[in-house]
SESE-738517 format. One record per residue (C-alpha): residue number from 0; residue in three letters; chain; y, z, x. Coordinates in nm, 4 decimals. Example, Ala and Ser with C-alpha at 12.3 -4.5 7.8 and 13.67 -1.06 7.14 Angstrom:
<votors>
+-----+------+-------+----------+----------+----------+
|  nr | rest | kette |        v |        w |        u |
+-----+------+-------+----------+----------+----------+
|   0 |  ALA |     A |  -0.4500 |   0.7800 |   1.2300 |
|   1 |  SER |     A |  -0.1060 |   0.7140 |   1.3670 |
+-----+------+-------+----------+----------+----------+
</votors>
This chain:
<votors>
+-----+------+-------+----------+----------+----------+
|  nr | rest | kette |        v |        w |        u |
+-----+------+-------+----------+----------+----------+
|   0 |  MET |     A |  10.5002 |   9.6113 |  11.1455 |
|   1 |  ALA |     A |  10.7150 |   9.9111 |  11.2712 |
|   2 |  HIS |     A |  10.9416 |  10.0473 |  11.0499 |
|   3 |  LEU |     A |  11.2662 |   9.9887 |  11.1871 |
|   4 |  ILE |     A |  11.4658 |  10.3302 |  11.1381 |
|   5 |  LYS |     A |  11.7728 |  10.2724 |  11.3423 |
|   6 |  LEU |     A |  11.9363 |   9.9234 |  11.4649 |
|   7 |  LYS |     A |  12.2444 |  10.0159 |  11.6980 |
|   8 |  ASP |     A |  12.4942 |  10.2169 |  11.5174 |
|   9 |  TYR |     A |  12.4312 |  10.0351 |  11.1505 |
|  10 |  SER |     A |  12.3700 |  10.2948 |  10.9050 |
|  11 |  SER |     A |  11.9752 |  10.2407 |  10.7721 |
|  12 |  ARG |     A |  11.8415 |  10.3307 |  10.4236 |
|  13 |  TYR |     A |  11.6058 |  10.5782 |  10.6115 |
|  14 |  GLN |     A |  11.8977 |  10.8019 |  10.7290 |
|  15 |  PHE |     A |  11.8844 |  10.8328 |  10.3432 |
|  16 |  ASP |     A |  11.5844 |  10.9203 |  10.2478 |
|  17 |  ILE |     A |  11.2898 |  10.8846 |  10.5763 |
|  18 |  HIS |     A |  10.9882 |  10.9977 |  10.2787 |
|  19 |  ARG |     A |  11.0572 |  10.7396 |  10.0415 |
|  20 |  TYR |     A |  11.1243 |  10.4304 |  10.2484 |
|  21 |  PRO |     A |  10.8305 |  10.4279 |  10.5391 |
|  22 |  SER |     A |  10.5596 |  10.4243 |  10.2231 |
|  23 |  GLN |     A |  10.7266 |  10.1912 |  10.0289 |
|  24 |  TYR |     A |  10.7447 |   9.9441 |  10.2853 |
|  25 |  THR |     A |  10.3643 |   9.9847 |  10.4055 |
|  26 |  ARG |     A |  10.2688 |   9.9519 |  10.0147 |
|  27 |  TYR |     A |  10.5544 |   9.6142 |   9.9550 |
|  28 |  LYS |     A |  10.4131 |   9.4776 |  10.2353 |
|  29 |  LYS |     A |  10.0896 |   9.4578 |  10.1540 |
|  30 |  GLU |     A |  10.1786 |   9.3970 |   9.7929 |
|  31 |  ARG |     A |  10.3603 |   9.0894 |   9.8924 |
|  32 |  TRP |     A |  10.0839 |   8.9714 |  10.1242 |
|  33 |  TYR |     A |   9.7849 |   8.9744 |   9.8448 |
|  34 |  TYR |     A |  10.0222 |   8.7847 |   9.6436 |
|  35 |  LEU |     A |  10.0520 |   8.5109 |   9.9080 |
|  36 |  LYS |     A |   9.7367 |   8.4965 |  10.0005 |
|  37 |  THR |     A |   9.5415 |   8.4618 |   9.6535 |
|  38 |  GLU |     A |   9.8298 |   8.2167 |   9.5619 |
|  39 |  TRP |     A |   9.7389 |   8.0130 |   9.8850 |
|  40 |  ASP |     A |   9.3627 |   8.0744 |   9.7932 |
|  41 |  GLN |     A |   9.4344 |   7.8980 |   9.4217 |
|  42 |  LEU |     A |   9.6545 |   7.6537 |   9.5781 |
|  43 |  GLN |     A |   9.3798 |   7.5444 |   9.7793 |
|  44 |  PHE |     A |   9.1047 |   7.5256 |   9.5329 |
|  45 |  ASP |     A |   9.3654 |   7.3403 |   9.2895 |
|  46 |  GLY |     A |   9.4437 |   7.0900 |   9.5774 |
|  47 |  ASP |     A |   9.0499 |   6.9876 |   9.6722 |
|  48 |  ARG |     A |   8.9143 |   6.9998 |   9.2738 |
|  49 |  GLU |     A |   9.2432 |   6.7089 |   9.2510 |
|  50 |  LYS |     A |   9.1606 |   6.5181 |   9.5078 |
|  51 |  GLN |     A |   8.7956 |   6.5132 |   9.4411 |
|  52 |  GLU |     A |   8.9026 |   6.4515 |   9.0624 |
|  53 |  GLN |     A |   9.1837 |   6.1965 |   9.0891 |
|  54 |  GLY |     A |   9.2400 |   6.1013 |   9.4785 |
|  55 |  VAL |     A |   9.5733 |   6.3296 |   9.3957 |
|  56 |  ASP |     A |   9.7925 |   6.4173 |   9.7423 |
|  57 |  HIS |     A |   9.9091 |   6.7906 |   9.7073 |
|  58 |  LYS |     A |  10.1606 |   6.7968 |   9.9681 |
|  59 |  HIS |     A |  10.4428 |   6.8142 |   9.7346 |
|  60 |  ARG |     A |  10.2876 |   7.1249 |   9.5572 |
|  61 |  LEU |     A |  10.2382 |   7.3320 |   9.9217 |
|  62 |  ARG |     A |  10.6150 |   7.2084 |  10.0242 |
|  63 |  SER |     A |  10.7043 |   7.3891 |   9.6458 |
|  64 |  PHE |     A |  10.5358 |   7.7086 |   9.7293 |
|  65 |  PHE |     A |  10.6936 |   7.7386 |  10.0885 |
|  66 |  THR |     A |  11.0308 |   7.7281 |   9.9255 |
|  67 |  LYS |     A |  10.9269 |   7.9821 |   9.6788 |
|  68 |  ILE |     A |  10.8784 |   8.2373 |   9.9481 |
|  69 |  ILE |     A |  11.1743 |   8.1262 |  10.1671 |
|  70 |  ARG |     A |  11.3416 |   8.2347 |   9.8268 |
|  71 |  TRP |     A |  11.1669 |   8.5171 |   9.7519 |
|  72 |  GLY |     A |  11.2922 |   8.6626 |  10.1161 |
|  73 |  GLN |     A |  11.6699 |   8.6101 |  10.0040 |
|  74 |  SER |     A |  11.7024 |   8.4304 |  10.3527 |
|  75 |  ILE |     A |  11.8722 |   8.0641 |  10.4404 |
|  76 |  ILE |     A |  11.6102 |   7.8318 |  10.5682 |
|  77 |  PRO |     A |  11.5048 |   7.8498 |  10.9136 |
|  78 |  ASP |     A |  11.6594 |   7.6382 |  11.1550 |
|  79 |  ASP |     A |  11.2863 |   7.4608 |  11.1713 |
|  80 |  TYR |     A |  11.2587 |   7.4251 |  10.8328 |
|  81 |  SER |     A |  11.2367 |   7.0451 |  10.7119 |
|  82 |  SER |     A |  11.1950 |   6.9481 |  10.3654 |
|  83 |  GLU |     A |  10.9793 |   6.6483 |  10.5050 |
|  84 |  ARG |     A |  10.7451 |   6.8968 |  10.6775 |
|  85 |  SER |     A |  10.3680 |   6.9378 |  10.5734 |
|  86 |  PHE |     A |  10.2053 |   7.2964 |  10.5207 |
|  87 |  GLN |     A |   9.8453 |   7.2750 |  10.5994 |
|  88 |  THR |     A |   9.7442 |   7.6048 |  10.7117 |
|  89 |  LEU |     A |   9.7579 |   7.9561 |  10.6426 |
|  90 |  ASP |     A |   9.8969 |   7.9765 |  11.0108 |
|  91 |  ASP |     A |  10.2260 |   7.8187 |  10.8376 |
|  92 |  VAL |     A |  10.2189 |   8.0894 |  10.5621 |
|  93 |  LYS |     A |  10.1718 |   8.3975 |  10.8165 |
|  94 |  LYS |     A |  10.4517 |   8.2551 |  11.0156 |
|  95 |  GLN |     A |  10.6678 |   8.2639 |  10.7430 |
|  96 |  TYR |     A |  10.5733 |   8.5812 |  10.5834 |
|  97 |  ALA |     A |  10.6539 |   8.7360 |  10.9513 |
|  98 |  ARG |     A |  11.0083 |   8.5756 |  10.9771 |
|  99 |  GLU |     A |  11.0674 |   8.6965 |  10.6398 |
| 100 |  LEU |     A |  10.9488 |   9.0333 |  10.6554 |
| 101 |  PHE |     A |  11.1537 |   9.0988 |  11.0106 |
| 102 |  LYS |     A |  11.4604 |   8.9784 |  10.7925 |
| 103 |  MET |     A |  11.3959 |   9.2191 |  10.5533 |
| 104 |  GLN |     A |  11.3037 |   9.5159 |  10.8707 |
| 105 |  ILE |     A |  11.6814 |   9.4658 |  10.9534 |
| 106 |  LYS |     A |  11.7756 |   9.4311 |  10.5957 |
| 107 |  TRP |     A |  11.6714 |   9.7895 |  10.5372 |
| 108 |  ALA |     A |  11.8152 |   9.8975 |  10.8992 |
| 109 |  THR |     A |  12.1307 |   9.8170 |  10.8288 |
| 110 |  SER |     A |  12.1773 |   9.9187 |  10.4857 |
| 111 |  MET |     A |  12.4351 |  10.1591 |  10.3292 |
| 112 |  LYS |     A |  12.4428 |  10.3768 |  10.0622 |
| 113 |  THR |     A |  12.6948 |  10.1870 |   9.8965 |
| 114 |  GLY |     A |  12.5629 |   9.8041 |   9.9836 |
| 115 |  GLU |     A |  12.5279 |   9.6059 |  10.3049 |
| 116 |  LEU |     A |  12.7308 |   9.5332 |  10.6253 |
| 117 |  HIS |     A |  12.7806 |   9.2684 |  10.7854 |
| 118 |  VAL |     A |  12.5032 |   9.2176 |  11.0765 |
| 119 |  ASP |     A |  12.4854 |   9.0547 |  11.3566 |
| 120 |  GLU |     A |  12.3242 |   8.7039 |  11.3493 |
| 121 |  ASP |     A |  12.1811 |   8.7476 |  11.7230 |
| 122 |  PHE |     A |  11.9408 |   9.0034 |  11.5949 |
| 123 |  GLU |     A |  11.7132 |   8.7620 |  11.4300 |
| 124 |  GLN |     A |  11.6814 |   8.5960 |  11.7788 |
| 125 |  ASP |     A |  11.6424 |   8.9167 |  11.9871 |
| 126 |  HIS |     A |  11.3031 |   8.8776 |  12.0921 |
| 127 |  TRP |     A |  11.2453 |   9.2115 |  12.1994 |
| 128 |  LEU |     A |  11.3513 |   9.3441 |  11.8685 |
| 129 |  ARG |     A |  11.0980 |   9.0991 |  11.7128 |
| 130 |  PHE |     A |  10.8319 |   9.2097 |  11.9659 |
| 131 |  PHE |     A |  10.8802 |   9.6046 |  11.8541 |
| 132 |  ALA |     A |  10.9194 |   9.5075 |  11.4894 |
| 133 |  GLN |     A |  10.6361 |   9.2744 |  11.4506 |
| 134 |  GLN |     A |  10.3669 |   9.3866 |  11.7630 |
| 135 |  ILE |     A |  10.3764 |   9.7676 |  11.6518 |
| 136 |  PRO |     A |  10.2080 |   9.9638 |  11.3458 |
| 137 |  ASP |     A |  10.3754 |  10.0513 |  11.0802 |
| 138 |  SER |     A |  10.2706 |  10.4155 |  11.1690 |
| 139 |  TYR |     A |  10.5529 |  10.4363 |  11.4346 |
| 140 |  PHE |     A |  10.8980 |  10.4499 |  11.3316 |
| 141 |  LEU |     A |  11.1734 |  10.2121 |  11.5945 |
| 142 |  MET |     A |  11.4657 |  10.3344 |  11.6684 |
| 143 |  TYR |     A |  11.6286 |   9.9957 |  11.8837 |
| 144 |  HIS |     A |  11.9342 |  10.0630 |  12.0913 |
| 145 |  PRO |     A |  12.0556 |  10.3563 |  11.8656 |
| 146 |  VAL |     A |  12.3550 |  10.5413 |  11.9622 |
| 147 |  PHE |     A |  12.3753 |  10.8855 |  11.9966 |
| 148 |  LEU |     A |  12.6380 |  11.1934 |  12.0013 |
| 149 |  TYR |     A |  12.5474 |  11.3927 |  12.3207 |
| 150 |  LYS |     A |  12.8115 |  11.6624 |  12.4761 |
| 151 |  LYS |     A |  13.1069 |  11.5393 |  12.2750 |
| 152 |  ALA |     A |  13.0185 |  11.1680 |  12.3937 |
| 153 |  GLU |     A |  12.8276 |  10.8323 |  12.2034 |
| 154 |  VAL |     A |  12.5807 |  10.7360 |  12.4229 |
| 155 |  ASP |     A |  12.3581 |  10.4319 |  12.4287 |
| 156 |  LEU |     A |  11.9726 |  10.4999 |  12.4099 |
| 157 |  ASP |     A |  11.7788 |  10.1960 |  12.4632 |
| 158 |  ILE |     A |  11.4305 |  10.1652 |  12.2703 |
| 159 |  VAL |     A |  11.2651 |  10.4876 |  12.1182 |
| 160 |  LEU |     A |  10.9413 |  10.4647 |  11.9342 |
| 161 |  ILE |     A |  10.8208 |  10.7643 |  11.7314 |
| 162 |  SER |     A |  10.4289 |  10.7815 |  11.6750 |
| 163 |  PRO |     A |  10.2422 |  11.0243 |  11.5074 |
| 164 |  SER |     A |  10.1523 |  11.2023 |  11.8297 |
| 165 |  GLU |     A |  10.4663 |  11.1600 |  12.0691 |
| 166 |  ILE |     A |  10.8214 |  11.0176 |  12.1269 |
| 167 |  TRP |     A |  10.7671 |  10.6848 |  12.3513 |
| 168 |  CYS |     A |  11.1562 |  10.6471 |  12.5800 |
| 169 |  ILE |     A |  11.1244 |  10.2957 |  12.6888 |
| 170 |  THR |     A |  11.3526 |  10.0834 |  12.9016 |
| 171 |  ILE |     A |  11.3080 |   9.7054 |  12.9229 |
| 172 |  LEU |     A |  11.2808 |   9.5267 |  13.3226 |
| 173 |  ASP |     A |  11.3194 |   9.1598 |  13.2310 |
| 174 |  GLY |     A |  11.2615 |   8.9709 |  13.4887 |
| 175 |  LYS |     A |  11.0858 |   8.6255 |  13.5659 |
| 176 |  GLU |     A |  10.7741 |   8.4739 |  13.5861 |
| 177 |  HIS |     A |  10.7129 |   8.5143 |  13.9343 |
| 178 |  SER |     A |  10.9660 |   8.8672 |  14.0221 |
| 179 |  ILE |     A |  10.8254 |   9.1345 |  14.2573 |
| 180 |  PHE |     A |  11.0482 |   9.4354 |  14.1613 |
| 181 |  GLU |     A |  11.0403 |   9.7144 |  14.4671 |
| 182 |  ALA |     A |  11.0893 |  10.0343 |  14.3137 |
| 183 |  ARG |     A |  11.3606 |  10.3037 |  14.4964 |
| 184 |  SER |     A |  11.4977 |  10.6497 |  14.4623 |
| 185 |  GLY |     A |  11.8383 |  10.5695 |  14.4689 |
| 186 |  ARG |     A |  12.0433 |  10.3367 |  14.2386 |
| 187 |  TYR |     A |  11.9363 |  10.0371 |  14.3286 |
| 188 |  TRP |     A |  11.5815 |   9.8654 |  14.2600 |
| 189 |  PHE |     A |  11.5350 |   9.5336 |  14.4271 |
| 190 |  GLU |     A |  11.4196 |   9.2367 |  14.2522 |
| 191 |  TYR |     A |  11.2463 |   8.9306 |  14.4466 |
| 192 |  ILE |     A |  11.2039 |   8.6096 |  14.3383 |
| 193 |  ASP |     A |  11.2199 |   8.2401 |  14.4761 |
| 194 |  GLU |     A |  11.2826 |   8.3906 |  14.8082 |
| 195 |  THR |     A |  11.5856 |   8.5688 |  14.7083 |
| 196 |  LYS |     A |  11.6624 |   8.9748 |  14.6823 |
| 197 |  LYS |     A |  11.8975 |   9.0633 |  14.4220 |
| 198 |  GLN |     A |  12.0108 |   9.4313 |  14.3281 |
| 199 |  ARG |     A |  11.8737 |   9.5724 |  13.9479 |
| 200 |  ILE |     A |  11.9920 |   9.9140 |  13.8264 |
| 201 |  ASN |     A |  11.7403 |  10.1728 |  13.8490 |
| 202 |  PRO |     A |  11.6108 |  10.1626 |  13.5147 |
| 203 |  LEU |     A |  11.4765 |  10.5520 |  13.6139 |
| 204 |  ILE |     A |  11.8543 |  10.6588 |  13.5205 |
| 205 |  THR |     A |  11.8519 |  10.4933 |  13.1950 |
| 206 |  LEU |     A |  11.5480 |  10.7210 |  13.1197 |
| 207 |  LYS |     A |  11.6361 |  11.0387 |  13.2684 |
| 208 |  ARG |     A |  11.9151 |  10.9797 |  13.0293 |
| 209 |  MET |     A |  11.7604 |  10.8939 |  12.7166 |
| 210 |  ARG |     A |  11.5141 |  11.2012 |  12.7791 |
| 211 |  ALA |     A |  11.7708 |  11.4694 |  12.8457 |
| 212 |  VAL |     A |  11.9735 |  11.3774 |  12.4588 |
| 213 |  ILE |     A |  11.6359 |  11.3652 |  12.3107 |
| 214 |  GLU |     A |  11.5156 |  11.6780 |  12.4441 |
| 215 |  GLU |     A |  11.8336 |  11.8480 |  12.4027 |
| 216 |  ARG |     A |  11.8152 |  11.7796 |  12.0187 |
| 217 |  LEU |     A |  11.4651 |  11.9064 |  11.9784 |
| 218 |  LYS |     A |  11.5407 |  12.2511 |  12.1550 |
| 219 |  GLU |     A |  11.8255 |  12.3077 |  11.9738 |
| 220 |  SER |     A |  11.6060 |  12.3014 |  11.6641 |
| 221 |  SER |     A |  11.3015 |  12.4738 |  11.8015 |
| 222 |  MET |     A |  11.0715 |  12.1386 |  11.8339 |
| 223 |  THR |     A |  10.8210 |  12.0587 |  11.9992 |
| 224 |  PHE |     A |  10.6792 |  11.7231 |  12.0928 |
| 225 |  PRO |     A |  10.5283 |  11.4739 |  12.3795 |
| 226 |  ILE |     A |  10.7998 |  11.2658 |  12.5386 |
| 227 |  LYS |     A |  10.6643 |  10.9421 |  12.7585 |
| 228 |  GLN |     A |  10.9020 |  10.7186 |  12.9243 |
| 229 |  VAL |     A |  10.7828 |  10.3955 |  13.0445 |
| 230 |  VAL |     A |  10.9359 |  10.0955 |  13.2036 |
| 231 |  LEU |     A |  10.8139 |   9.8127 |  13.0477 |
| 232 |  CYS |     A |  10.8221 |   9.4662 |  13.2450 |
| 233 |  ARG |     A |  10.6421 |   9.1948 |  13.0685 |
| 234 |  ASN |     A |  10.6706 |   8.8840 |  13.2911 |
| 235 |  GLY |     A |  10.7197 |   9.0666 |  13.6728 |
| 236 |  MET |     A |  10.5469 |   9.2780 |  13.8849 |
| 237 |  ILE |     A |  10.6599 |   9.6423 |  14.0210 |
| 238 |  ASP |     A |  10.5828 |   9.7574 |  14.3433 |
| 239 |  TYR |     A |  10.6052 |  10.1657 |  14.2453 |
| 240 |  GLN |     A |  10.5251 |  10.4649 |  14.4919 |
| 241 |  LEU |     A |  10.7668 |  10.6639 |  14.3746 |
| 242 |  GLN |     A |  10.6401 |  11.0351 |  14.3654 |
| 243 |  GLY |     A |  10.7041 |  11.3571 |  14.0853 |
| 244 |  THR |     A |  10.8813 |  11.0760 |  13.8411 |
| 245 |  ASN |     A |  10.6635 |  11.1358 |  13.5506 |
| 246 |  VAL |     A |  10.7088 |  10.7805 |  13.4387 |
| 247 |  GLU |     A |  10.4590 |  10.5246 |  13.3628 |
| 248 |  VAL |     A |  10.5256 |  10.1697 |  13.4757 |
| 249 |  ILE |     A |  10.3870 |   9.8825 |  13.2839 |
| 250 |  ASP |     A |  10.4344 |   9.5345 |  13.4639 |
| 251 |  LYS |     A |  10.2668 |   9.2252 |  13.3352 |
| 252 |  ARG |     A |   9.9082 |   9.3253 |  13.4770 |
| 253 |  GLU |     A |   9.8642 |   9.6571 |  13.2665 |
| 254 |  PHE |     A |  10.1295 |   9.5025 |  12.9413 |
| 255 |  ASN |     A |   9.8601 |   9.3769 |  12.6822 |
| 256 |  LYS |     A |   9.6635 |   9.7138 |  12.7560 |
| 257 |  TRP |     A |   9.9269 |   9.8936 |  12.6873 |
| 258 |  LEU |     A |  10.0127 |   9.7259 |  12.3954 |
| 259 |  GLU |     A |   9.6434 |   9.7604 |  12.2596 |
| 260 |  LYS |     A |   9.6490 |  10.1251 |  12.3205 |
| 261 |  LEU |     A |   9.9810 |  10.1699 |  12.0464 |
| 262 |  GLN |     A |   9.8202 |   9.9000 |  11.8440 |
| 263 |  ASN |     A |   9.5069 |  10.1004 |  11.8547 |
| 264 |  HIS |     A |   9.6560 |  10.4585 |  11.7980 |
| 265 |  PRO |     A |   9.4056 |  10.5907 |  11.4916 |
| 266 |  SER |     A |   9.6709 |  10.8408 |  11.3422 |
| 267 |  PRO |     A |   9.8917 |  10.7362 |  11.0021 |
| 268 |  ILE |     A |  10.2283 |  10.8999 |  10.9887 |
| 269 |  LYS |     A |  10.2625 |  11.2432 |  11.0466 |
| 270 |  HIS |     A |  10.4413 |  11.5391 |  10.8502 |
| 271 |  SER |     A |  10.5702 |  11.6570 |  11.1679 |
| 272 |  GLN |     A |  10.6788 |  11.3123 |  11.3100 |
| 273 |  MET |     A |  10.9049 |  11.2503 |  11.0082 |
| 274 |  GLN |     A |  11.0891 |  11.6142 |  11.0952 |
| 275 |  VAL |     A |  11.1416 |  11.4182 |  11.4694 |
| 276 |  ALA |     A |  11.2450 |  11.1292 |  11.3103 |
| 277 |  THR |     A |  11.4575 |  11.2960 |  11.0442 |
| 278 |  LEU |     A |  11.6416 |  11.4964 |  11.3192 |
| 279 |  LEU |     A |  11.6837 |  11.2462 |  11.5588 |
| 280 |  LEU |     A |  11.8617 |  11.0250 |  11.2893 |
| 281 |  LYS |     A |  12.0851 |  11.2986 |  11.2104 |
| 282 |  GLU |     A |  12.2478 |  11.2739 |  11.5996 |
| 283 |  CYS |     A |  12.2838 |  10.9529 |  11.5782 |
| 284 |  VAL |     A |  12.6534 |  10.7765 |  11.5221 |
| 285 |  ASP |     A |  12.7092 |  10.5400 |  11.2411 |
| 286 |  LYS |     A |  12.9952 |  10.3414 |  11.3713 |
| 287 |  LYS |     A |  12.9487 |  10.0279 |  11.1543 |
| 288 |  GLU |     A |  13.0006 |  10.2567 |  10.8348 |
| 289 |  ASN |     A |  13.2820 |  10.4416 |  10.9682 |
| 290 |  GLU |     A |  13.4733 |  10.0796 |  11.0546 |
| 291 |  GLU |     A |  13.3807 |   9.9163 |  10.7316 |
| 292 |  GLU |     A |  13.5467 |  10.2360 |  10.5024 |
| 293 |  GLU |     A |  13.8541 |  10.1723 |  10.7103 |
| 294 |  ARG |     A |  13.8887 |   9.8589 |  10.6036 |
| 295 |  GLU |     A |  13.9072 |   9.9703 |  10.2725 |
+-----+------+-------+----------+----------+----------+
</votors>
């Protein structure tokens, strides 16, 4: 699960100590899973023994176990949780554990020095935020729609992934299952779906802006770090024949292979990676913190 170091214009804990929180998060995640797994195994062992000896149903103990891990996450019980639900498998534990860690990732990415801010509840329903936060390993730093100050103007970026060896600038091209996108060099691409044709803003425009913002910051600080640009389309296909753009186009035919490549990155977090993350965090706008201070 990636380190969510920046979420839009919220102030995150990583901005205050980039060296402390990555190791703390990774250690906490491992220790918590070890505790949950051990308790689950013991619960199963005790339940089997009781059933053998006395025929006792231990469903109520499973429910109690899940209530504890929900409270540990200091979260509201999920909408799909029912007090009558029977949790029978380790898969149930894994899913609940993942939900709670996701909430913790959001919490750490929206915490100020003086406390926590009111956070948009829609973040928990954002499937792309959940995907990058949960499917990318914790050797990556994730900046999700950060706001940068560029040439005295606020610029909204899309998704920035900082790996141990490069920066990934990613923009999402959402389509339907049978969408086919025609790439063009102008302002618009075209999406063909169900015998209809729709204009879509050229995602290369967004990538060009993202690269320009990040490259300038690196250059000003005399830092070098490879930058890769990706148009990511999980559902549809992209007819891409443009030349000289230096952009990777990943559609549904290559999506799983691309994800596997990121997940199998062999390197742990590096010092140079932390330096880059620190630099980019310093250039982000923390509007939410400023608004909170103004109200006080």
